[in-house]
C-alpha positions as CSV (number, residue, x, y, z in Angstrom):
1,M,29.9,-27.3,-5.3
2,T,28.8,-24.9,-8.1
3,T,26.7,-25.6,-11.2
4,P,27.5,-23.5,-14.3
5,R,24.3,-22.2,-16.0
6,P,24.1,-22.6,-19.7
7,G,22.6,-20.0,-22.1
8,N,18.9,-19.3,-21.5
9,A,16.2,-18.8,-24.0
10,T,15.7,-15.3,-22.9
11,D,19.3,-14.1,-22.6
12,P,20.0,-10.9,-24.3
13,D,20.5,-11.0,-28.0
14,P,23.2,-9.0,-29.7
15,A,22.0,-5.4,-30.1
16,V,20.4,-4.5,-33.4
17,P,22.9,-2.3,-35.4
18,G,22.0,1.3,-35.2
19,S,19.5,0.9,-32.2
20,P,20.3,2.6,-28.9
21,P,20.8,0.2,-26.0
22,P,18.1,0.1,-23.4
23,N,18.5,2.3,-20.3
24,Q,19.1,-0.2,-17.5
25,A,18.4,2.2,-14.6
26,L,15.1,3.3,-16.1
27,T,14.2,-0.3,-16.9
28,L,14.7,-1.5,-13.4
29,T,12.9,1.5,-11.9
30,A,10.0,1.0,-14.3
31,M,9.6,-2.7,-13.6
32,L,9.8,-2.0,-9.8
33,F,7.0,0.6,-10.1
34,A,4.9,-1.9,-12.0
35,V,5.3,-4.9,-9.6
36,S,5.0,-2.7,-6.6
37,M,1.3,-2.5,-7.3
38,T,0.9,-6.2,-7.5
39,F,2.6,-7.0,-4.2
40,I,1.1,-4.1,-2.2
41,D,-2.4,-5.2,-3.4
42,Q,-1.9,-8.6,-1.9
43,T,-2.1,-7.1,1.6
44,V,-3.5,-3.6,1.5
45,V,-7.0,-4.7,1.7
46,S,-6.6,-6.3,5.1
47,I,-6.5,-2.9,6.9
48,A,-9.4,-1.4,4.9
49,A,-11.6,-4.5,5.3
50,P,-13.8,-3.2,8.2
51,D,-14.5,0.1,6.4
52,I,-15.4,-1.8,3.2
53,V,-17.7,-4.2,5.0
54,H,-19.4,-1.4,6.9
55,E,-20.0,0.9,3.9
56,L,-20.9,-1.8,1.4
57,G,-22.7,-4.2,3.7
58,L,-20.6,-7.2,2.6
59,S,-20.8,-10.6,4.3
60,A,-17.7,-11.9,6.1
61,S,-17.3,-14.7,3.6
62,G,-17.7,-12.1,0.8
63,M,-14.9,-10.1,2.3
64,Q,-12.6,-13.1,2.5
65,W,-13.2,-13.6,-1.2
66,V,-12.4,-10.0,-2.0
67,V,-9.0,-10.8,-0.5
68,N,-8.7,-14.2,-1.9
69,A,-10.0,-13.6,-5.4
70,Y,-6.9,-11.6,-6.2
71,L,-4.5,-14.2,-4.9
72,L,-6.4,-17.1,-6.6
73,S,-6.4,-15.2,-9.9
74,L,-2.7,-14.6,-9.5
75,A,-2.0,-18.3,-8.9
76,A,-4.2,-19.5,-11.6
77,F,-2.8,-17.3,-14.4
78,F,0.8,-16.7,-13.5
79,A,2.1,-19.6,-15.6
80,L,0.0,-18.3,-18.5
81,G,1.4,-14.8,-18.0
82,G,4.9,-16.2,-18.2
83,R,4.2,-18.1,-21.4
84,L,2.5,-15.2,-23.0
85,A,5.5,-13.0,-22.2
86,D,7.7,-15.5,-24.1
87,V,5.3,-15.9,-27.0
88,L,4.1,-12.3,-27.5
89,G,7.1,-10.3,-26.2
90,H,8.0,-9.2,-22.7
91,R,7.6,-5.5,-23.0
92,R,4.2,-5.8,-24.9
93,V,2.7,-8.2,-22.2
94,M,4.1,-6.2,-19.3
95,L,2.4,-3.1,-20.7
96,A,-0.8,-5.0,-21.4
97,G,-0.8,-6.4,-17.8
98,T,-0.3,-2.9,-16.4
99,L,-3.3,-1.6,-18.2
100,V,-5.5,-4.5,-17.2
101,F,-4.4,-4.1,-13.5
102,V,-4.9,-0.3,-13.3
103,I,-8.3,-0.3,-15.1
104,S,-9.5,-3.1,-12.7
105,S,-8.1,-1.0,-9.7
106,A,-10.0,2.0,-10.7
107,L,-13.2,-0.1,-11.1
108,C,-12.6,-1.6,-7.6
109,G,-12.5,1.9,-6.2
110,A,-15.6,2.9,-8.1
111,V,-17.7,0.0,-6.7
112,P,-21.4,1.1,-6.3
113,S,-23.3,0.5,-3.1
114,G,-26.1,-2.0,-3.0
115,D,-26.7,-5.6,-3.9
116,L,-24.2,-5.5,-6.8
117,A,-21.3,-4.3,-4.6
118,Q,-20.1,-7.7,-3.4
119,T,-20.0,-9.3,-6.9
120,W,-18.6,-6.2,-8.4
121,L,-15.7,-6.0,-6.0
122,I,-14.8,-9.8,-6.2
123,V,-14.9,-9.8,-10.1
124,F,-12.6,-6.8,-10.5
125,R,-10.3,-8.1,-7.7
126,A,-10.0,-11.2,-9.8
127,T,-9.3,-9.2,-13.0
128,Q,-6.7,-7.2,-11.0
129,G,-5.0,-10.5,-10.2
130,F,-5.1,-11.5,-13.9
131,G,-3.4,-8.2,-14.8
132,A,-0.7,-8.9,-12.2
133,A,-0.2,-12.3,-13.5
134,L,0.5,-11.0,-16.9
135,M,2.7,-8.2,-15.6
136,F,5.1,-9.8,-13.1
137,P,6.7,-12.6,-15.2
138,A,7.0,-10.2,-18.1
139,A,8.6,-7.5,-15.9
140,L,11.1,-10.0,-14.6
141,A,11.9,-11.3,-18.1
142,V,12.5,-7.6,-19.1
143,V,15.0,-7.1,-16.2
144,I,16.9,-10.3,-17.2
145,A,16.9,-9.4,-20.9
146,V,18.3,-5.9,-20.2
147,F,21.0,-6.7,-17.7
148,P,24.1,-8.5,-18.8
149,V,25.0,-11.8,-17.0
150,E,27.7,-10.1,-14.8
151,R,25.2,-7.5,-13.4
152,R,22.1,-9.6,-13.4
153,G,22.5,-11.2,-10.0
154,R,22.6,-7.8,-8.3
155,A,19.6,-6.6,-10.3
156,L,17.5,-9.7,-9.4
157,A,18.4,-9.5,-5.7
158,L,17.1,-5.8,-5.8
159,F,14.1,-6.8,-7.7
160,F,13.1,-9.7,-5.5
161,G,14.1,-7.9,-2.3
162,L,12.1,-4.8,-2.9
163,S,9.1,-6.7,-4.4
164,G,8.9,-8.9,-1.2
165,A,9.3,-6.0,1.1
166,L,6.4,-4.2,-0.6
167,T,4.1,-7.0,0.5
168,A,4.7,-5.8,4.0
169,V,4.2,-2.1,3.1
170,G,0.6,-2.8,2.0
171,P,-1.1,-2.7,5.5
172,I,0.9,0.4,6.4
173,L,-0.1,2.2,3.2
174,G,-3.6,1.0,3.6
175,C,-3.9,2.5,7.0
176,W,-2.7,5.9,5.7
177,L,-5.0,5.9,2.7
178,T,-8.1,4.5,4.6
179,S,-8.0,7.6,6.9
180,W,-9.1,9.5,3.7
181,T,-11.3,6.9,2.0
182,W,-10.9,3.1,1.6
183,R,-11.4,3.6,-2.1
184,S,-8.0,5.3,-2.3
185,I,-6.3,2.0,-1.7
186,F,-7.3,1.2,-5.3
187,W,-7.1,4.6,-6.9
188,I,-3.5,5.0,-5.8
189,N,-2.5,2.5,-8.4
190,V,-3.5,4.9,-11.2
191,P,-0.5,7.3,-10.9
192,V,1.8,4.5,-10.1
193,A,0.9,2.7,-13.3
194,V,1.2,5.9,-15.3
195,I,4.7,6.3,-14.0
196,A,5.6,2.7,-14.8
197,I,4.2,3.0,-18.4
198,V,6.1,6.3,-19.1
199,L,9.4,4.9,-17.7
200,T,9.0,1.7,-19.8
201,L,8.5,3.7,-23.0
202,L,11.5,6.0,-22.2
203,A,13.8,3.1,-21.4
204,R,13.9,1.8,-25.0
205,I,13.2,-1.8,-24.0
206,P,13.3,-4.3,-26.8
207,N,10.4,-6.5,-27.3
208,R,11.9,-10.0,-27.8
209,S,9.5,-12.9,-28.4
210,R,9.4,-16.6,-29.4
211,R,6.8,-17.6,-32.0
212,E,5.5,-20.7,-30.4
213,P,1.9,-22.0,-30.0
214,L,0.1,-21.2,-26.7
215,D,-1.1,-24.2,-24.5
216,V,-4.7,-23.2,-24.1
217,P,-5.9,-26.6,-22.7
218,G,-3.1,-26.4,-20.1
219,A,-4.2,-22.9,-19.1
220,V,-7.8,-23.9,-18.7
221,L,-6.9,-27.0,-16.6
222,M,-4.6,-25.1,-14.3
223,A,-7.1,-22.3,-13.6
224,A,-9.9,-24.8,-13.1
225,G,-7.8,-27.1,-10.8
226,M,-6.6,-24.2,-8.6
227,G,-10.0,-22.5,-8.5
228,L,-11.8,-25.7,-7.4
229,T,-9.2,-26.6,-4.8
230,V,-9.2,-23.2,-3.1
231,L,-13.0,-23.1,-3.3
232,G,-13.3,-26.2,-1.3
233,F,-10.8,-25.0,1.4
234,Q,-12.4,-21.5,1.5
235,Q,-16.0,-22.8,1.8
236,A,-15.2,-25.5,4.4
237,A,-16.0,-23.1,7.2
238,G,-19.6,-22.7,5.8
239,W,-20.2,-26.1,4.2
240,G,-18.4,-28.1,6.9
241,W,-15.6,-30.6,6.5
242,S,-18.1,-33.5,6.4
243,S,-19.8,-31.9,3.4
244,A,-19.6,-33.8,0.1
245,A,-19.4,-30.4,-1.7
246,T,-16.3,-29.5,0.3
247,W,-14.4,-32.7,-0.7
248,A,-15.8,-32.7,-4.2
249,C,-14.1,-29.3,-4.8
250,I,-10.8,-30.2,-3.2
251,V,-10.5,-33.7,-4.6
252,G,-11.8,-32.6,-8.0
253,G,-9.4,-29.7,-8.1
254,L,-6.5,-32.0,-7.2
255,L,-7.5,-34.4,-9.9
256,V,-7.7,-31.7,-12.5
257,L,-4.2,-30.5,-11.5
258,A,-3.0,-34.1,-11.9
259,L,-4.6,-34.2,-15.3
260,F,-2.8,-30.9,-16.1
261,C,0.6,-32.2,-15.1
262,R,0.0,-35.4,-17.2
263,L,-0.9,-33.2,-20.2
264,E,2.1,-30.9,-19.8
265,L,4.4,-33.9,-19.9
266,R,3.0,-34.9,-23.3
267,T,2.7,-31.4,-24.9
268,R,5.4,-30.2,-27.2
269,Y,5.0,-26.6,-26.2
270,P,3.6,-26.9,-22.6
271,L,2.3,-24.0,-20.4
272,V,4.7,-25.2,-17.7
273,R,7.8,-27.1,-18.5
274,L,7.7,-29.6,-15.6
275,Q,11.1,-31.0,-16.5
276,V,12.7,-28.1,-14.5
277,F,11.6,-30.0,-11.4
278,R,14.2,-32.7,-12.2
279,D,16.7,-30.1,-10.8
280,R,16.7,-31.1,-7.1
281,A,17.7,-27.6,-6.0
282,F,14.9,-26.0,-8.1
283,A,12.4,-28.5,-6.6
284,V,13.6,-27.7,-3.0
285,D,13.4,-24.0,-3.8
286,A,9.7,-24.4,-4.9
287,A,8.9,-26.5,-1.9
288,V,10.4,-24.0,0.5
289,L,8.5,-21.0,-1.2
290,F,5.3,-23.0,-1.0
291,F,5.3,-23.8,2.6
292,S,6.8,-20.4,3.7
293,M,4.2,-18.6,1.6
294,L,1.4,-20.4,3.4
295,A,2.3,-18.0,6.3
296,F,3.7,-14.9,4.6
297,V,0.7,-13.3,2.9
298,P,-1.9,-14.6,5.3
299,V,-0.1,-13.3,8.4
300,F,-0.9,-9.8,7.3
301,F,-4.6,-10.4,7.1
302,F,-4.9,-12.5,10.3
303,A,-2.5,-10.2,12.4
304,S,-4.4,-7.2,11.3
305,V,-7.8,-8.7,12.2
306,Y,-6.4,-9.9,15.6
307,A,-5.0,-6.5,16.4
308,Q,-8.3,-4.8,15.8
309,V,-10.4,-7.4,17.6
310,S,-8.5,-8.8,20.5
311,L,-6.2,-5.7,21.0
312,S,-9.1,-3.2,20.3
313,A,-6.5,-1.5,18.1
314,S,-7.4,1.3,15.6
315,P,-6.3,0.8,12.0
316,N,-3.3,3.1,12.7
317,Q,-2.3,0.9,15.7
318,A,-2.9,-2.3,13.6
319,A,-0.5,-1.0,11.0
320,L,2.1,-0.3,13.7
321,Y,1.6,-3.8,15.0
322,L,2.4,-5.2,11.5
323,L,5.4,-2.8,11.2
324,Y,7.2,-5.0,13.7
325,F,7.1,-7.9,11.2
326,F,8.1,-5.7,8.3
327,I,11.2,-4.3,10.2
328,G,12.4,-7.9,10.7
329,F,11.7,-8.7,7.2
330,G,13.4,-5.7,5.7
331,I,16.5,-6.1,7.7
332,A,17.0,-9.8,7.2
333,S,16.2,-9.7,3.5
334,Q,19.6,-7.9,3.0
335,W,21.4,-10.6,4.9
336,G,19.7,-13.3,2.8
337,G,20.9,-11.7,-0.4
338,R,24.5,-11.6,0.9
339,I,24.4,-15.2,2.1
340,L,23.2,-16.2,-1.4
341,D,26.0,-14.4,-3.1
342,R,28.7,-15.8,-0.9
343,R,27.5,-19.3,0.0
344,G,24.6,-20.2,-2.2
345,A,20.9,-20.6,-1.2
346,R,21.0,-23.5,1.2
347,P,22.3,-21.8,4.3
348,A,19.9,-18.9,3.9
349,L,17.0,-21.3,3.4
350,K,17.9,-23.3,6.5
351,L,18.5,-20.2,8.7
352,G,15.4,-18.5,7.5
353,T,13.0,-21.4,7.8
354,A,14.2,-22.2,11.3
355,L,14.1,-18.6,12.5
356,G,10.6,-18.2,11.0
357,A,9.3,-21.4,12.6
358,V,10.6,-20.4,16.0
359,G,9.4,-16.8,15.6
360,F,5.8,-17.8,14.7
361,A,5.7,-20.4,17.5
362,L,6.8,-17.8,20.1
363,W,4.5,-15.2,18.7
364,A,1.6,-17.6,18.9
365,G,2.3,-18.1,22.6
366,K,2.1,-14.4,23.3
367,L,-1.1,-13.7,21.5
368,T,-3.2,-14.2,24.7
369,T,-1.2,-11.5,26.7
370,L,-3.2,-9.0,24.6
371,S,-0.1,-6.7,24.6
372,M,1.8,-5.4,21.6
373,H,4.8,-4.7,23.8
374,D,5.1,-8.5,24.7
375,Q,4.8,-9.6,21.1
376,W,6.9,-7.3,19.0
377,P,10.2,-9.2,19.3
378,Y,8.6,-12.4,18.1
379,A,6.7,-10.7,15.3
380,A,10.1,-9.2,14.1
381,M,11.8,-12.7,14.4
382,A,9.1,-14.3,12.3
383,G,9.5,-11.5,9.7
384,A,13.2,-12.0,9.7
385,G,12.9,-15.5,8.9
386,I,10.8,-14.9,5.9
387,G,13.1,-12.1,4.8
388,L,16.1,-14.4,5.0
389,L,14.6,-17.1,2.7
390,L,12.4,-15.3,0.2
391,S,14.9,-13.6,-2.1
392,P,17.5,-16.5,-2.0
393,A,14.8,-19.2,-2.8
394,S,13.3,-17.1,-5.6
395,T,16.7,-16.0,-7.1
396,D,18.1,-19.5,-7.0
397,A,15.1,-21.0,-8.7
398,V,15.2,-18.5,-11.5
399,N,19.0,-19.0,-12.0
400,R,18.2,-22.6,-12.6
401,A,16.1,-22.0,-15.7
402,I,17.9,-24.7,-17.6
403,G,16.2,-25.6,-20.8
404,A,13.3,-23.3,-20.3
405,S,12.9,-19.5,-20.5
406,Y,12.9,-17.1,-17.5
407,G,9.3,-16.3,-18.2
408,E,8.3,-20.0,-17.8
409,V,10.4,-20.5,-14.6
410,T,9.0,-17.3,-13.0
411,G,5.6,-18.5,-14.0
412,I,6.2,-21.7,-12.0
413,T,7.7,-20.1,-8.9
414,Q,5.1,-17.3,-8.7
415,T,2.3,-19.8,-9.2
416,V,3.6,-21.8,-6.3
417,R,3.8,-18.7,-4.2
418,N,0.5,-17.3,-4.9
419,F,-1.3,-20.7,-4.8
420,A,0.2,-21.3,-1.3
421,A,-1.1,-17.8,-0.2
422,S,-4.5,-18.6,-1.4
423,V,-4.6,-21.9,0.3
424,G,-3.2,-20.5,3.4
425,L,-5.9,-17.8,3.6
426,A,-8.6,-20.3,2.9
427,V,-7.4,-23.1,5.4
428,F,-6.4,-20.7,8.1
429,G,-9.6,-18.7,7.8
430,T,-11.6,-22.0,8.2
431,V,-9.6,-22.9,11.3
432,L,-10.0,-19.4,12.8
433,T,-13.8,-19.4,12.2
434,H,-14.2,-22.9,13.6
435,V,-12.2,-22.4,16.8
436,T,-13.7,-18.9,17.3
437,T,-17.3,-20.3,17.0
438,N,-16.6,-23.1,19.5
439,R,-14.9,-20.9,22.0
440,V,-17.5,-18.1,21.9
441,H,-20.3,-20.7,22.2
442,T,-18.7,-21.9,25.4
443,T,-18.4,-18.4,26.8
444,L,-22.0,-17.4,26.0
445,R,-23.3,-20.7,27.5
446,S,-21.4,-20.1,30.6
447,A,-23.0,-16.6,30.7
448,G,-26.4,-18.1,30.8
449,L,-27.6,-18.3,27.2
450,S,-29.3,-21.5,25.9
451,D,-27.4,-23.8,23.7
452,A,-29.3,-22.8,20.5
453,A,-29.1,-19.0,21.2
454,A,-25.4,-19.3,22.1
455,Q,-24.6,-21.3,19.0
456,D,-26.5,-18.7,16.7
457,A,-24.7,-15.8,18.5
458,A,-21.3,-17.5,18.3
459,H,-21.7,-18.1,14.6
460,S,-22.6,-14.5,14.0
461,V,-19.7,-13.2,16.2
462,A,-17.2,-15.5,14.4
463,E,-18.4,-14.4,10.9
464,A,-18.1,-10.7,12.0
465,V,-14.7,-10.8,13.4
466,T,-12.8,-13.4,11.3
467,G,-14.0,-11.9,8.1
468,N,-13.0,-8.3,8.6
469,G,-12.0,-7.4,12.1
470,D,-15.3,-5.8,13.2
471,A,-15.0,-5.5,17.0
472,R,-17.9,-3.0,17.5
473,Q,-20.1,-3.6,20.5
474,P,-23.3,-5.5,19.6
475,S,-26.4,-3.3,19.3
476,G,-30.0,-4.1,20.0
477,E,-32.0,-5.0,23.0
478,G,-32.8,-8.3,24.7
479,K,-30.9,-11.0,26.7
480,V,-28.6,-12.1,23.8
481,A,-27.4,-8.6,23.0
482,E,-27.0,-7.8,26.7
483,V,-25.0,-11.0,27.3
484,M,-22.8,-10.3,24.3
485,R,-22.0,-6.8,25.4
486,D,-21.1,-8.0,28.9
487,S,-19.0,-10.8,27.5
488,M,-16.9,-8.8,24.9
489,G,-13.8,-9.0,27.1
490,A,-14.0,-12.8,27.1
491,I,-14.8,-12.9,23.4
492,R,-11.7,-11.0,22.6
493,M,-9.7,-13.5,24.6
494,D,-11.5,-16.3,22.8
495,F,-10.5,-14.8,19.4
496,A,-6.9,-14.5,20.6
497,Q,-6.9,-18.2,21.5
498,A,-8.3,-19.0,18.2
499,N,-5.5,-17.0,16.5
500,Q,-3.0,-19.1,18.4
501,W,-4.1,-22.1,16.4
502,V,-3.5,-20.1,13.1
503,F,-0.1,-18.8,14.1
504,S,0.9,-22.3,15.4
505,C,-0.1,-23.7,12.0
506,M,2.1,-21.0,10.3
507,A,5.0,-22.1,12.5
508,G,4.3,-25.7,11.4
509,A,4.4,-24.7,7.8
510,L,7.8,-23.1,8.3
511,A,9.0,-26.2,10.1
512,V,8.1,-28.3,7.0
513,A,9.9,-25.7,4.9
514,F,12.9,-26.2,7.1
515,V,12.9,-29.9,6.4
516,C,12.6,-29.2,2.8
517,A,15.6,-26.8,3.0
518,L,17.7,-29.6,4.5
519,C,17.3,-31.5,1.1
520,H,18.9,-28.7,-0.9
521,P,22.1,-30.0,-2.5
522,G,24.0,-26.9,-1.6
523,T,25.2,-26.2,-5.2
524,R,25.3,-22.7,-6.4
525,V,24.7,-21.6,-10.0
526,V,27.6,-19.4,-11.2
527,T,27.6,-16.8,-14.0
528,G,30.2,-16.6,-16.6
529,S,32.1,-13.9,-14.8
530,E,32.5,-16.0,-11.7
531,K,35.0,-18.6,-10.8
532,P,33.6,-21.9,-9.7
533,A,34.3,-22.6,-6.0
534,D,32.9,-25.1,-3.5
535,Q,30.1,-23.7,-1.4
536,G,29.6,-24.8,2.2
537,A,26.2,-25.7,3.5
């Protein structure tokens, strides 16, 4: 069954008499150049992490926050970015977001050595995320405003497909750039941003806006709630799950988010129009995106670290290892778009989540073989599952922007995606650290170390390898260093077994997403140029 979509608050207005129409090809190219930076930067740091830690002397938890600060900032401010785009104008906010992003990127690349390095890098990674949160919803709204209804579906499929694929390109690009200097992973954004800004100015994009008040209290509550929640998950490895501080952050953050939802339902001009969740298909799309994104972005970080530690892979080889996932993703994303066009989102969501769950589960089972050759089919299968569902879920959700603007709806879906990625990195990082510590402790005890010495050494090893993939031989003299050097083979296996827990959790997240996909009503939103037709599930 199909559902006609009524007019949207950001549908194109009639052209102003005498003004030239926007150049659609230039517009789409400009927006893709802009958002390419935001997606690549979600994963590019994972490959460069060992070099960054080694040169700047960061702690493992600090390096995790360098990765997570970007994703957390994205999640916390995406809804605000979508709302600002509607209120101030899509083109204006897109350009402002690009400038914030590229200036922050340049400052990340210019981080000084010394005590200030860790704080500097985390702060400007967070401002990078803020710039991306302004840029992406505005860029999507620009694409929707410029393309007429009959061509919008194809443009959106290209937009979501390429932007999702670029997430997988990050580690590969990071490997190539890191061979020169790790700082170049941030500096590369400067020429890309210049191209995006120049093309935007040449494309003659109109700056449509809606003069409505901004929900500042809602923005503050969302940022605080998400920040506290992810902080609790992230610090659980260090504070412990029995710590009052851990649960105060998690529960406190969830309570703040609950207060945010209550406020939004009572506000005339809310930051997030929660009524869109009354559409069952939209709610299912959001749930599928949440559970699948628990695995999608984190897998690049954890797989890269696993390759460099357990497989003793170089950054180049780690990038090749991740390429298997990307190949599956890239091929399947094309099928997902075709399934959406022909049969609606439900079949693509069901097939993608099922394939992803099986792929991650089989991949987890092969991690202890310590062989890339044995793992690549399952890595490709996991990537194919994500590729099948990502574009259909995102596009179907945006098409259901009934009674709200595309900027608002994009803010919701992208907030869900990036909050899930932040939670996934935090939770899986905690699991990996905990299991690695326990297994390495057992290994070192069996090698003859005392319980206290084994515990201290296991904690140091877990912090070194789970934070950045540093697999260098322990230096120094004495029994502890000697035992650790002799036990490196067993420690690499310990780390592989710990990663099995993480990848199994990712498979579980995809399995939950599959259950959610079964609840999709199977309806398809049609544009004015299409004839309604029943869609099979």
